N, C-alpha and C positions, 0 to 999 in steps of 0.2 A: 540265720543272720549273715553268715559268710556268703551264701548265695545271693542274698539281697545286695550286699556291697558290690559283688561282681556285676550285677545288672546295673547298678548305679554308675559304676565305672564305665561300663559299655556305653550307656546312653550319653555320658559326658564326652567320651571319645568320639561318638558318632556326631554329636553336636558341633565339636571343634572341626571335624572334617567337613561337615556341611557348610560351615562358615568359609572354609578354604575354597570349596567348589560348589556354590549354591546352585548354579545352572545344571551341573552334572548330577547333583543329588536329586534334582527334580525327576530324573529318569532312572534313578538307581534301582538295581535289582539286589535282592538279598539271597545270599547263598550260604549253605552250611556244608562244610567240607569235613567228612568223617576222617578220623586218623586211620590210615592204613600204611603199614610198613613198606618201604621201597621208594622208587622214584616215580613221579607223576608229572604230567604236563596238563596245563589248563589255560584257557583263554577267558578273560573277563573284560568288561567295558569300564571306561572311566566313570566314576560315580557309583559303581557297584559296591555294596557292603556285604558283610557276612562274618563268618567265624570259622577258624580252623578248630574243630572240636578237640578238646584235650580230655581224654578219659581219666577217671579217677582210679579205675581198676582195669587191668588187662588180663586176658586169659592166655596162658602159655602152657602148651602140653596139657591142656584140660585143667590147669591149675590157675586159679585167680590170684593175681599179684597186685599189690597196691602201688600206685604211682606216687612217689614221694616228692619228685621235683620235675620241673620242665624247663627246657632251654629253647628259645626261639631266636634264630639268626636270619638276617636278611642280607642279601648281596645283590646290588644292582649291576646289571650288565652295562658295559660301555658300548659305544657305537661299533666297535670292532669285536664285540663279543668277549672282551676281557673284563675282569672285574675292575670297577673303579672306586667302589666304596663297600665297606663291610662293617658289621657290628657284632661284637661278641658279648655285649652286655644285655642280659635278658630284660633289664629294666628300661631299656631305651631302644628306639627304632629310628634310624636315620635315612631310610630309603626315601628317594625322591619319587618313586613310582607307586609303592604300596605301603600304606601306613598299617603296621601290625603292633598291637599292644601285647603285654605279657600274658594276657588271658586268651590270645588267639584271635581277637576281634580285628577285622581288617577293613580298610577303605581304600579303593583304587583312586589315586590322586592324579596321575599323569600317565600318558602312554609310554610304554617301554617294556623292559623285561627284567624280572627279578627272581632270584632263587630264595625260597623260604625253606629253611631246614628246622624241623621240630624234633627235638631229642627228649625222650622220656627216660627218666632214671627210676629203675625198678629194683627193689631189694631182692637179693638172691634168696631163693627159697630155703636153702640149707641154713643160712645165717638167720633167716627169719624163724625157722623151726627151733633153733638153739636159743632163741629169745634174746639175742644180742641187741636188738633195736630198742632204743629209748631216746628221749629227747636230748640227752647229753652225749650220746654216742653216735659216731658216724659209721654206719655199716658199709659193707661192700655192696655195689649196685650192678645190676644188669642194665643195658640200655636198649631201647628201641628207637629207630630213627626213620623219619619220613621226609623226603625232599620234594618240594613242589616247584617246578619251573613255570612261573606265571607270566603270561604275556598279556599286557594291558593294552587294549586298543581303544581308539576314540569312539564315542557314540556317533555314528554316521547318519542317524535317522534325520537329524535336522540340517545336515550339510547339503547345500545346493550350489549349483552353478549360477554365476551372475550373468553369463552370456554363453551361447552354445554354437555360434557361427562367426567365422572371420574370413575375410578375403583380403589378400595382399597382392602387390604387383612386383614384378622383377624384370630388370632389363639385362640383356646379354652383355657381358663385360667386353672390354676391348680385346681380351684374350680368348673370347669365344665361349665362355661358360656362364651359367647362371648362379649367382650367389643367393641360394634359397634362404628366405627369412625364417625366423622362428615365430611361434605363435604362443601367446600367453592368455590363459583363461583363469579368472579369479574365482575362488570358492567363498561362499558365505558360510563361515564357521565360527562358533564360539571358541573353539580350540585351535591353536596354531598347529598346522600340520606340516611336517617336513619328512620327505621320503627317506632321508638318511637316518632318521631316528628309529630306534627299535620300537616294535609295535605298529609300525606303519608299513603295510605291504602295498606296493603299487605296480601295476602292469599296464602295458600299452599295446594296442593292436590296431592295424589299419585295414579298412575294407577294400582298399585298392592294392592289389598285389604288386603293382608297378611302383608304388610309393611306400617305402619303409619309413616308419615313424618311431623315433626314440623320444624319450622325455624325462622330465624330472618334476618332483613336487617340492616347492620351496616356499615356506611361509604363506601357505594357502594359495599359492599360484601354481597352476599346471603349465609347464613350459614344454612345448612340442617342437621337435626338429624333424621336419619331413626331408626325405632324401632327394625329392625331385618336384618339379612344378606339376600342376594338375589339381584334381579335387579328390578328397577322400573323407570318409567318416572314421573318426578315431574313437575307440572304446577305451576308457581309462577305468580301471577297477582299483578302488582304494579301500582297503580293509573289507573286501567283499562287496562293496557297493559300486555298481557300474554308473559311469557318466559317459554320455555320448556328445561329441562335438564334431562339427564339420569345418574343415579348413580348405581353402582354395587359393592356389598360387597361379596367377595369370601372367604370362610373359607378354610384355609390351615393348614397343620400340618406336623410334622416330626415324623418318625416312632420310633426314639430313641433320648432321651436327655441325655443318659449316655451310654458310650461304653468302654468296656475293650477288648483290643486286644494284642496279643503277637507280639514282634518285628519281622518285616518282613512279617507279615500277613495282610490281607485286609478284609474289611467289607464294605457293601454298605448302605448308608443312602438314604431314600426315602421321597419324599414330596408328600403329598396328596392334591388334590384340583386343582393343576396346573401341566402342563407337560412341560412348557417352561418358559423362562424368569427368571430362577433361577441362581443366581451368587454365586458360592461356594468359600469359602476362609478358610485358616487355620491361627490361631493366632501364630503358631510356626511350620514353614515348616521343621525345622530340626528334629522335633519330629514326626509329622504326616502331610501327604499331602492329598489333596482331588482333584479328577478329576472333569471334567465338568458334569459328570453324577452322582456325589455323592459317588464315590468309594474312601474309606479312606484306606490309607496304613501307617502302623507303621514303622517309619524309625529308631528311637532309643528310649530307655526308657525315659519316662517323661510324661508330661500332656499338653494338648492343647485344644482349643475350635474350633470346626468347625462351621462356620456360613453360613447359606443359606439366601441370601438377595432376597426378593420377593417384588417388589414395595415398599410400605411404611413400611414394617415390616421385621424383621430378626428372623429367627429360629436358635436355637443353640443346639449343642450336645457336651458335655464334653467327651473328649477321653483320656484314659490312656493307654500308651504303656508300657508293662512290659516284662520281660524275659519269656521264655517258662515255666520254673519251677514256677515262681511267678503266672503266669496265671493259672496253674493247682491248686496251693494252694488256690487261691481265688475262683475258680470255685468249687473246692471240698467243701470248707466251705459253699458256697451258697447251694450246694446240700444237705449237712447235715442239714442245717437250714430248708430246705423245706420238706425233706422226713423223718426226725427223730423227736422224741418226747423229749421235755425238761424235765429232771428229774435229780436232784442232787444225789439222792441215786443210780441211775442207770447210772450215767454220763459216765462210761467207757464201757458200753455195746454197741453193734454194732448199735442198733436202737435208742439210746438215747444220750443226750448230755446236758451239761450246758455251761455257757459262756466260761470258761477256757478250758474245754475238747474239745469244738468245735475248738478253736484255735490250741490246741495241735494235734488233729486228722488231721486237714488240713495240718499243717506244717510238722509233723513228717513223713508223707507219701512221701514228696517230697524234703524238704529243711532242716528243723531244728526240733530237739526234746527238745530244751530248757534244756539240761542237764539230761534228763530222757527218756530213750528209751522205758519204759514199762508203765509209768503212767503219767497222765497229772497233772502238778503242778496247784495250785489254782491261781486265778487272781493276787494276791499280789506277789506271787513268780515269775510269768511271768514278772511282772513289775520290780521286783528287778533284775532279770536276764538281762533285757534290760539296766537298769540303771548302773549295774556293768560293762557292756561292752561299756558304753557311747553311746548307741544307742537310744538316747532320743532327741526329738525335744524341744528346749528351749521354755518355756511358754505354753506348751500344745497346745490346739486348740485355735486359735485366728481368728477373722474375716479377718484380713489382710493376714494371711498365707493361708486362704482358697481361697481368691481372687487371690493370687499369685500362687496357686496350689502347695504349698510346701510339701503337704503330698502325699503319694503314696498308691496304692492298696496293701493290706497286712499289712500296718501299724496298730498298735494296740492302741486303745483309752482306757485308764484306768480311771475309776471314782474314784477320791481320796477324802480324808477328812472324812471318816467314823471313828467312835470311836470303832474300832474292834481290836486294838493291832497289826495289820499287817502293812507291809511296806507302808508308806504314807497313811495309812487308805484306801487302795484300796479295793473296794467292788465289782467291776464289770469290765469286759473287753469286748470290741467290736472290730471286725476286720473291717477296712475301705476297701470298695470295689471300690471306685473311687469317681467321682463327678457327680452332676446333674446340668445341665444348665436350668434355668427357664426363659431364654430370655435375653434381654439386656436393660440396663437403658437408660435414655435420652441422656447420653454421649456416648452411643454405647458400654459400658463395659458390659461383661457378668455377669449375676446374678447367683452365684454359691453356692451350698451347698455340704457338704460331704455326700456321700452315705455309707451305712453300710451293712454288710452281713446279720445281723439279727435284724436290727433296721431301721425304716424309716428315710429318710433324715431329717436333722433338725439342729437347732442352739445349738449344744452341745459344749459350750466353757469351757476353763480351763482344769482341769484334767492333765493327763500326756499322752504323745504319745511316744510309743516305735517303733523302726524300726528294726525288726529282720534281 
């Protein structure tokens, strides 16, 4: 009758566990673990059931002794291999990993690691021979103890990859290196898998010796971090089951990120690294259009950004469309800056220039002499000329105006505030040559800076901007 009650309890216990994990129970294995003294390690799978066998009699020194009582303790390991939960009540089991009842029946509930300690209380032989034992008297006991370090792993049989190949693109940064993207592959799994949890063993290896790949497993997502661009096959082994994925990082680039064209003229943008799959678009089709092969055409004066969308990234070129005369002014200024020598004493000679004479020489040949046909005014006088004719942009250079592309090639940036007794303390003038696009932010907006004829692009805010 007592054995019958034990079997009834076991089946009730098993039924409750099957309700907790019906899918795991469908693939459950049954294991019977004999009691042997000492420490043992074992690995089982979620859904496995079985029993730690509790003997009624043990043989010590060829003498059979009766087991009068049993104590079962469970301790779950934390993620750092410290204990985070324990139970000393033989009537109750609070393990989140392995459910064990007082009869030794177990059910693997979740992946992790648990220590199961079974203590047998055995009456000492001498006391037993003296007849001290009865139901009202508590005799002295010997003990036998067995400890099982149980690692519960997920059942990987039904776990599959949702996709096994990805290609991404990367552009060389302005600092000259590639910011290699990560790759995420999702697993189709009934159980949530995390590489940081106990019972989950994950390794990564790359087929390409030039590309090292590290990774992590987080909530059924495999995230890979390659060290360099190129192609490789990555083998991921999770709890003994291998998965293979192919990742490819292709370096791409655009031949120009700044372009100046005259109204009605065309120019072609080129993408390196790929020959197909490029989607071209213009931020303002009234100003500039772009064809499917990257041919840009200026429709009317103004500024716009051409975007080339390639997979996961976008490349950009800031385009300024100007009149034919203004185009010649800016190009002539660029030529002076590249081919002539800076010298204030010789500023008006043919092979020399300073900041203000560069502006005057470029403009006077095609559009404007700033009130002096024979000699270049100084920077402060150029600024005063613009201000007197109300050809000034309010607020000078601002970040918002740059992003809105309010300035035009040929506009003049004046550095103000010097204590030199001149108009607004102007000490220097630079000609704006257009814009530079450094890519796009997370919201898809272009990252722009002003470009200059004789100064590198940069954040030069304030001052005064004249528009001759």
